[in-house]
C-alpha positions in Angstrom: -73.6 75.3 -30.7 -71.4 73.0 -32.7 -69.2 71.1 -30.7 -65.5 71.2 -32.2 -63.5 68.2 -33.7 -61.0 68.8 -31.5 -59.4 71.7 -29.2 -56.0 72.1 -27.7 -54.1 74.5 -25.7 -50.6 75.2 -27.1 -47.7 77.6 -26.0 -50.7 79.6 -24.5 -53.0 80.0 -26.9 -56.1 77.9 -27.7 -57.0 76.6 -31.4 -60.2 75.1 -32.4 -61.3 72.9 -35.5 -65.0 72.3 -36.8 -66.7 70.1 -38.5 -66.7 72.5 -41.9 -62.7 72.3 -42.1 -62.2 75.6 -40.5 -60.3 76.2 -37.6 -59.7 79.5 -35.0 -56.3 80.3 -32.9 -56.5 83.0 -30.1 -53.7 84.6 -29.2 -52.3 88.2 -27.9 -56.0 89.5 -27.8 -56.2 88.8 -31.5 -58.4 85.9 -33.1 -57.6 84.2 -36.3 -59.7 82.3 -38.5 -58.7 79.7 -41.0 -60.5 78.4 -43.8 -59.3 75.5 -45.9 -60.2 75.5 -49.8 -60.5 71.9 -49.2 -60.3 69.1 -46.4 -57.0 68.5 -45.3 -55.8 65.0 -43.6 -55.9 65.2 -40.1 -52.3 65.2 -39.7 -51.8 68.5 -42.4 -54.6 70.3 -40.7 -52.8 70.1 -37.3 -49.2 71.2 -39.3 -51.2 73.7 -40.6 -52.6 75.2 -37.4 -49.2 74.8 -35.5 -47.6 76.5 -38.3 -49.9 79.5 -37.9 -50.1 79.6 -34.3 -46.3 79.7 -34.5 -46.2 82.4 -36.3 -48.9 84.4 -34.6 -46.8 83.6 -31.2 -43.6 85.1 -33.0 -45.5 88.4 -34.2 -47.4 88.7 -30.5 -44.1 88.4 -29.2 -42.5 91.2 -31.3 -45.5 93.6 -30.9 -46.6 92.4 -27.3 -49.7 91.7 -28.8 -51.3 90.3 -31.7 -51.7 93.2 -34.3 -55.2 93.0 -35.5 -58.3 92.2 -33.4 -59.2 89.6 -35.7 -57.9 88.7 -39.4 -59.3 85.7 -41.8 -56.7 83.4 -43.2 -57.7 81.8 -46.1 -55.3 78.1 -47.0 -55.6 76.9 -50.6 -53.6 73.4 -51.2 -51.4 72.5 -54.3 -49.8 69.6 -55.0 -46.3 68.8 -53.6 -44.6 70.3 -51.0 -43.4 74.0 -49.9 -45.6 77.3 -49.2 -45.8 80.2 -51.7 -48.6 83.1 -52.7 -48.8 84.5 -49.4 -50.4 88.0 -49.4 -51.6 89.9 -46.9 -54.7 92.4 -47.3 -56.3 95.4 -45.3 -59.3 96.3 -47.5 -62.7 95.5 -45.5 -60.8 93.7 -43.0 -57.7 91.8 -42.4 -56.9 88.8 -44.1 -53.9 86.5 -45.5 -53.9 84.2 -48.6 -51.6 81.5 -48.8 -50.7 78.1 -50.9 -49.7 75.3 -49.1 -48.5 71.9 -50.2 -50.2 69.0 -49.3 -46.8 66.9 -48.7 -45.5 69.5 -46.6 -43.4 68.0 -43.7 -43.3 68.8 -40.0 -39.6 70.4 -40.9 -40.9 72.5 -43.8 -43.4 74.2 -41.7 -40.5 74.8 -39.2 -38.4 76.3 -41.9 -41.2 78.7 -43.4 -40.9 82.2 -43.0 -44.0 83.6 -45.2 -46.6 83.3 -42.5 -44.7 85.2 -40.2 -43.8 88.0 -42.7 -47.3 88.4 -43.8 -48.5 88.8 -40.2 -45.7 91.5 -40.0 -47.7 93.2 -42.6 -50.6 93.3 -40.4 -48.6 95.8 -37.9 -48.2 98.9 -40.2 -50.8 101.0 -42.1 -51.3 100.7 -45.9 -49.1 103.5 -47.5 -49.0 105.2 -50.9 -47.6 102.9 -53.8 -44.2 104.5 -54.0 -43.5 103.5 -50.1 -43.9 99.7 -51.0 -40.4 99.5 -49.8 -41.4 100.1 -45.8 -44.1 97.8 -46.1 -41.8 94.7 -47.5 -38.6 95.9 -45.7 -40.5 95.8 -42.3 -41.8 92.4 -43.1 -38.3 91.0 -44.1 -36.4 92.8 -41.2 -38.5 91.8 -38.7 -39.6 88.4 -39.5 -36.6 86.5 -38.7 -35.8 88.7 -35.5 -39.6 88.0 -34.0 -38.8 84.2 -34.6 -35.3 84.5 -32.7 -37.3 86.3 -30.0 -39.8 83.5 -29.8 -37.2 80.9 -29.7 -37.9 79.4 -33.5 -34.7 81.0 -34.9 -31.0 81.2 -33.5 -29.3 84.7 -33.3 -26.5 83.0 -35.8 -28.9 82.1 -38.3 -30.7 85.4 -38.0 -27.2 87.7 -38.5 -25.5 85.0 -41.1 -28.6 85.4 -43.5 -28.5 89.4 -42.9 -24.9 89.5 -44.0 -25.8 87.1 -46.4 -28.7 89.1 -47.7 -28.8 92.7 -47.1 -26.2 93.8 -49.9 -29.4 92.6 -52.4 -30.9 96.0 -50.6 -27.6 98.2 -51.7 -28.5 100.9 -54.8 -27.0 100.5 -58.0 -26.0 102.7 -61.0 -28.8 104.9 -61.8 -30.7 104.4 -57.9 -32.6 107.5 -57.1 -33.5 106.6 -53.4 -36.4 104.4 -51.8 -39.2 106.2 -53.0 -38.1 106.0 -56.4 -36.4 102.9 -57.2 -38.8 99.9 -57.1 -36.6 96.8 -57.9 -36.9 93.8 -55.9 -33.7 94.3 -54.2 -34.6 97.7 -53.1 -37.9 97.1 -52.2 -37.4 94.1 -50.0 -33.6 94.5 -48.6 -33.4 98.4 -49.3 -36.5 98.6 -47.1 -34.9 95.8 -44.5 -31.7 97.8 -44.4 -33.3 100.9 -43.6 -35.1 99.1 -40.8 -31.7 97.9 -39.7 -29.8 101.5 -39.8 -33.0 102.6 -37.6 -33.0 100.0 -35.4 -29.4 100.8 -34.6 -29.4 104.1 -34.5 -32.6 103.9 -32.0 -30.5 102.2 -29.6 -27.4 103.9 -29.8 -29.4 107.2 -29.0 -31.2 105.5 -26.4 -28.6 103.9 -24.6 -29.9 100.6 -26.0 -33.2 101.1 -23.7 -35.4 101.1 -26.9 -35.5 99.4 -30.4 -37.5 99.4 -33.8 -39.9 97.5 -32.3 -40.7 100.3 -29.7 -41.3 102.7 -32.7 -43.5 100.0 -34.4 -45.7 99.4 -31.1 -46.1 103.1 -31.0 -47.8 103.1 -34.7 -50.2 100.1 -33.8 -50.9 101.7 -30.5 -52.4 104.8 -32.9 -54.2 102.2 -34.6 -52.0 102.3 -37.6 -52.5 98.5 -39.1 -53.0 97.0 -41.9 -56.6 98.0 -42.1 -56.2 101.9 -42.4 -54.5 103.8 -45.2 -51.9 106.5 -43.7 -49.5 108.8 -45.4 -46.0 107.5 -44.6 -45.3 111.1 -42.9 -47.8 109.9 -40.4 -46.5 106.6 -39.6 -42.8 107.9 -39.1 -43.9 110.6 -37.4 -45.6 108.6 -34.7 -43.1 106.1 -34.2 -40.3 109.0 -33.5 -42.5 110.1 -30.8 -43.0 106.7 -29.4 -39.2 106.5 -29.1 -38.7 110.0 -28.2 -36.0 110.4 -30.8 -36.4 111.7 -34.6 -34.8 108.5 -36.1 -36.8 107.1 -39.0 -37.7 110.4 -40.2 -34.0 111.6 -40.5 -33.3 108.4 -42.0 -36.1 108.5 -44.3 -35.0 112.2 -45.4 -31.7 110.7 -46.3 -32.5 107.8 -48.2 -35.9 108.6 -50.1 -34.4 110.3 -52.9 -30.7 109.6 -52.6 -28.8 106.3 -53.3 -27.4 105.8 -49.7 -24.7 103.1 -49.2 -24.0 102.4 -45.8 -20.7 100.1 -45.1 -22.4 97.1 -44.4 -19.2 95.4 -43.4 -18.1 97.9 -40.9 -21.3 97.6 -39.7 -21.1 93.9 -38.9 -17.4 94.4 -37.5 -19.1 96.8 -35.3 -22.1 94.5 -34.0 -19.6 92.0 -33.7 -20.9 89.5 -36.4 -18.2 87.5 -37.9 -19.0 85.3 -40.9 -16.7 82.3 -41.2 -17.3 80.0 -44.3 -21.0 78.3 -43.4 -20.5 79.5 -39.5 -21.0 82.6 -37.7 -19.1 83.7 -35.0 -20.1 86.6 -32.4 -17.6 89.0 -31.0 -18.9 90.2 -27.8 -15.9 92.6 -27.1 -17.0 94.8 -30.5 -18.8 98.3 -29.9 -21.9 97.8 -30.6 -22.0 93.7 -29.6 -24.5 95.0 -26.8 -27.0 96.3 -29.5 -26.5 93.2 -31.7 -27.6 91.1 -28.6 -30.7 92.9 -27.9 -32.0 93.0 -31.3 -32.2 89.0 -31.6 -32.3 88.1 -27.7 -34.7 85.8 -27.0 -38.2 86.6 -25.1 -37.3 84.3 -22.4 -33.7 85.3 -22.0 -32.5 85.5 -18.4 
């Protein structure tokens, strides 16, 4: 057995790196094998492993476990700073490819959303191309919420970004619904808007006892990860069964072939989210304030 160069335990999971410039993280019942295209410096190696572990912790917090038993992550390095070109795949086995700038700082890794976004993809089955919006929309919506619940983002940051970005998901003239309008805005933010509406409605109908995470955990519990292909109807049916109310199917039937334009300004008001210039204030007397808090509440909240 080859001895590792180092081993450490951080935030409840173990990570080790070998002399072959590989690393392994174990968290939430899952194993993450990391490979590097070229040998990083020891400092960069540690930053990358911490970054991947932080994302894994956030996703495991949201789903109560890591989405797949094993995922391989291939890290390619490029000159300069920043993280880009993240992609998740499910064929043969779960794997993620991503490109990292060699000069990326600790602050740059801390601000990154890409790795968490790609890991959320692991927790939903592959569906036909016409439903790509649910895959990207779910990852767009869950990523900041998962990070907030793990303590990596403030609720103000999450809701402020939603207020700013969610209008990109509204239909434009000529829109034919989520299944038939494959623009960037409708795919990512239209899908995220579907998830937000579903999350709020689930909580309304269950007295705030359940949320979108419970529906998504139901899919995962039934074997619906990125490693399998399902029709969307099966995923939504299983999700609704998990929460005991037919929310995801109902909203999908309204939005799949129609340009539904919810009143987002009214929704923010009901949730008690007030954008004041560059700051976000919360109105805890708003009718849906408890739902807002439940969505982004930290897992360590007392």
